[in-house]
N, C-alpha and C positions, 0 to 999 in steps of 0.2 A: 471060838471067835476071838480075834486079837483085841487086846486092851486098847490099841490105838484107834480102833473103830468107835469105841464107846466114848472116846475123848473128843471126837470131831464135833464141830458146832453145827450139827444138822438142823436145829431150829432156825438158824439164820440162812440156810441154803436157799438159793433160788431154784427155779425149774431147771435152768441150764446146768447148775452145779450138781444137782442130783444125777443128771444124765452123764456127767463127767466122772462120777464117783464109782470106782471099781466094785467096792463092797455093796453099794446100793444096787447097782445093775445086776451083779451076780446073784444076790439074794432074791431079786425079783424074778429072774429067769429060772433059777434052781433053788427054790426056798427049802430051808431046813428048819427043824423045830427051834433051834437056837436063834437063827436070824429072824424067823417069823415072830418069835416072842419079843425080840429086840424092837422090831418095827411096830409091833402092837403097843408096847410100852411107850414108844416115841409118840404114837398117835394119841394115846390116852393122856399123856402129860404135857402136850404142847397144843395150845389152841390155834396157833398159826401153822397149820399143816396143809394148806391148799396147794403149795408148790410140790409137796411130797405126793399128794393124791394125783395131781396132774401128771407128774413124771411117771408114777406107777401105772396110770391108765395108758399113757403113751407107750410104755414098754409092753404092756399086755396086748395092745392093738397090733404092735409089730410082731411080737412073739407068736400071736395066734395065726399069723400068715405063714409061719414055718419057712422063712427065707433061708436058703442055704448058700453060702458063698465060699468059694475056695480061698486059700490063703493068698494066691496070686491076685484074685479079684479084690480081696480086702486091701492088700497093699496098694493096688492101683487106685482104689477109691480114696484111701487115706492120703496118697500123694496129691490127688486132684483137690481134695478138701484143703490141705495145707497151702497149696498154691493159690487157691481162691481166697483163703482166709488172709493171707499176707497182703492181698490187694484190697482188703476191706478191714483195715485195722480199727476203724471206729466201732465195728461190731464184733471184734475179735473174741473168740473163745479158744480155749486150749483143749485139744483132743486128748483124752486120757490114754494112758499107755495100753497097748494091745495086750490083753490078758491071756491069750492063747486059745480062747474059745471063739468059734466063728459067730455064734449067736451074740456074744457080748460086743464084738466089733461091729456087728450089724446094727446094734442099738446106737452106738456112737455115730455111725454113718447116717442113720435115719434122723437123729437129733440135729445133725449138721444140715441136712437137706432143708430143714424148715427155716434156717437162718441165713443160708447162702444160695444164690442162684447158680448152681453148677450145671455144666453142659449136659444135655439130655442123655448123651451116650455114656455119661459117667455115673448115672444115678438109677436107682429103683424108685418108682413113684409110690408114695404112701399117702393115704387119706386120713388126716386126723379128725377126731370128733370135735364138735363145735366148742366144747368146754376147754379141751386141750388147746385148740387154736386161739381161744380167747386169752389163755394164760401166756401163750407164746408171742402173740402179736401185741404191739403197743403203738400208740399214736402220740402226737405232740399234744400233751394235755394243756399246754399253755397257749396253744394257737388261738388266734382271734377269729378265724374263719371256720365256718361249717366245713367239715371234711367228708367227702364221699370217697372211700378207699376201695378201689375195684380190684387191685392186685398190687404186688410189690413194686411194679413199675408204673402204675396208673392211679393217681389220686387227684381228685377235683376239689377245688376250694371255692366257696361261695361267700362273698363279702356282703351279707345281708342279714337282717334280723331273723327272718324266717325263710325256709325253703320247703317246697313241696316236691317230693321225689316219687315217681311212679314207675314200676316195672311192668312191662307188658311183653307181648311176643315179638315186637319189633326192636325193642331197645329200652333205654332208660330216659324218661321224660322228667327234666328238672324245670319246674314251673312251666314254661311253654317251649323250652329248648330240648330237642331230641339228641341224645348222646348214644352213640354206638359203642358198646364195650368191645375194645379191640383185643383184649386178652382174656383168656379163660382163667377164672379163679374159683377155688372151691367155695370161699365165703367172701362176702362184701362187708364193709363196715361203714356205719354212719356215725360220725363223732360231732357232737353239738357242744360248743364251748359255753362258758358262763355268759349270760345275757342274751342268748339266742335259743331258738326252738326250731323244730322241723316236723313235717308230717310225711310219713312214709307209707305208700300204697304198695303192699307186697304182691308178688306174682299170683298168689292164690285168691286175691281179693280182700284179704285182711288189711286193716288200717292201724297204723301205730303213730301216736303223737309222742314226740321225744322232747323232754324238758331240758332246761339248761344244765350244762355240766354232765352230760350223759353220753353213753356209747351203746350202740346196738349192733350185733353181728348176726348175719343171716345169709342163706344161700340165694344166689340170683334166681334160681329155680328150685323149688322144693322137690324132695324125693317122692316117689309114687305112693309110699306107705306111711310117711311121717313128715311133719313140718316142725322144724326146730329153729329157735332163735336164742340169742344170749343177750342179757341186759346188764349194763352197769349204769346206775343212776335211776332216773324216774321216767316211766312211760305209761301211757294209757293205750290199751289195745282193744279193738273190736275184731274178734276172730270170726271169720266166715266159717259156718258150720259145714263140716264134711264128715259124715258118720264113719267112714272107713279110713280116714286119715287124720289122726289126732294132732293137735297143736301143742307143742311142748316149749315152755319157756324156762331157761336156765339162768340162775344168778350165781353169785359166789357161794351161797350156802343153801339155796333152794332149787328144787325142780318142780315145775307145775305143768299138769296136763289138762287140756280142755278140749271141747268140741266147738260149740258156738257160744261165745261168752264175751262180755265186756268187763274189763277190770283195770285197776291201776296198780302199778308196782313201783315202790320206792326202795332202791337198793344202793344208796350212796355209801361210799367206803366208811365214812365217819359216823354213820347213823345205823340204827337198828332197821332190819328189813321189815317192810309193811306191804301187805297185799289186801286191797279193798275190792270186793266183788260187787258189781252193779247188776248184771244179769247172768243167768246160766249157773254153772257150777264149776269148781276147780278142785282137783286133787293135788295136794301139796305134799312133797316129800322133803323133809329136812335132811341134808346130807350128813349132818353131825351124828344123828342117832337113827336115821332111816324111819323116823316116825311119819306115818301117813295121816293127813288131816283133810277132811272134806269141808270145803267152804261153800256157804250158801249166800244168796243175795243179801246185801246190806250188812254183811259181816266183814270185819277186818281181822286179818291174821298178822301177828307180829312176833318177832323174836326179841327176847331180852335176857342177857346173861345165859344164853344157850337154851332158854326155856320158851316154849310157844304159848301164845295167848290168843283168844278169840273174843271179840265183843261186837255188839250191834252199833252201827254208826250211821250218821247222815253222810251218804256217799258224796254229795256235792261238795263237801268240805275238801275232799281229796281228789276230785276230778274236775272241778270248775276251772282249773288253771288252763285247760285246753281252750276255754272260751275267753281267757284274759280276765278272769275274776278269781278272787281269793276270799273265801269265807273263813272268818276267825270266830271261834266259839270258846270263850274263856281260855284263850291261849296266851302263854307268856310272851312278853315283848321280845325276849331273847330269841325264842323260837321263830316268831314272826319275822324279825329282822334278818335272821339267818336265811330264811326262805326268800325274802325280798332281795337280799344280797346276791344269792345265786341266780334269781330270775333276771335281775337287771344287770348282773355282772359288775356290780359296784361294791366296794368294801364299805361295810357299816359297822362302826364301833359303838357299842352301847355300854354306858356306865353300869357297873354292877348294882348300883343302888336302885335301878329301875328295870333291869333285865327280867326280874321275876314278877313284875306287875302284869296282871292278865288283862286282855282286851277282847271284846267281841264286836264284830261288825263286818261289813262287806267292803273289800278294797278293789278298786278298778285298776287292774294292772296295765291298762292302756294309758293311764295318766303318767306324768313325770313323777319320779320318786319324791321330789320335794313337795309335790301336791299331796301325795299320800301321807307324808309326815305332818303336813299342815292339817289334814283331816283328823288324824289321830290326836294331835295336840289340842283339838277342841274339847275332847273328853278326858284327856289325861294330862297331868302336869309335867310336860316334857318340852324341851327346846332342842333344836337341831341346827347344825352348821356344817358347811362344806369346806374341807381343807385338803388341798392337793388331790382333788378327784375323789375323796372319801367323805363319808358323812359321819358325824359324831353326834350321838344322842345323849343328852344330859337331863337329869331331873331338875325341875324347878322347885326350889325350896319355898 
């Protein structure tokens, strides 16, 4: 193995950069003892390896299909890709140099197919798994509207605090308006910005409540033997029981399998993952160490520094947000204000002198934010003020 490969900044690579790297692609297609050991050390010594795992899974899904392209076909596809890429400079990627092996070139082609809309006669169709799709697809995280993304060419925006979206056999019902999906897409996405929420009725009858600052990916119609969704952020799910078709929820670090169950998932990027089970049972698999955990009702599973924990909890503390209520039980003001900031979509700056103070009570999330601060100030020595659309919380001496 060349020394230059060990000097590359692989821990900083994105999903796309891994697929453009000759050494990575070749070692995934034709692993050798040296390359396998190299990537195993990489995985063990780098905590941020999700892009590596997504690229590896993508290559395996393609390689398992045993595509065989002639050199003429490969050259034709590469020309089509470059031609298309030049017309889409804002999403431009650089195709890595053809390494001589048809399988390697095929990987590059398939990676491009997910980022560019190339004419049908120029491509071979590939179906990514939902986790890979989640890694590859991105939405406007700073958008103010709820986004229902049906395909690369069809996205619907909703300028309202809450939206109810229902999938049935005739189309998609948003509140009381029927929408016919004009294009076929493998997965749909519902993106809910800060300060807004949504309720999603899936095609199998399961119901998902999506909290502020969250994203959920799902197929318009589930497969016959499996139901899968992907979650970024916080959702509460009531799964319709189907004994022969399990329901699987993926996050960035967990896989959960259920049948008929209701539970809450919190999987925000900056926080530890939490799963709170209300009814039924959940089998949780941690992607880091493949550890399997069975969760029972009124238990909470969470990860901290790579280690899993389980404890008994009052589930309403974690699920009442779907009813517009927030129960606090000896919770720090810093944590409370972080959740309120996300829920209302308003910046809250809390002075460090009071952020560690604990508070217990019931907060009505249907009230204005200033009314909530007023209620908390009756029992705790704090003052609040609004400056340029932000709230500042200070301790009263």
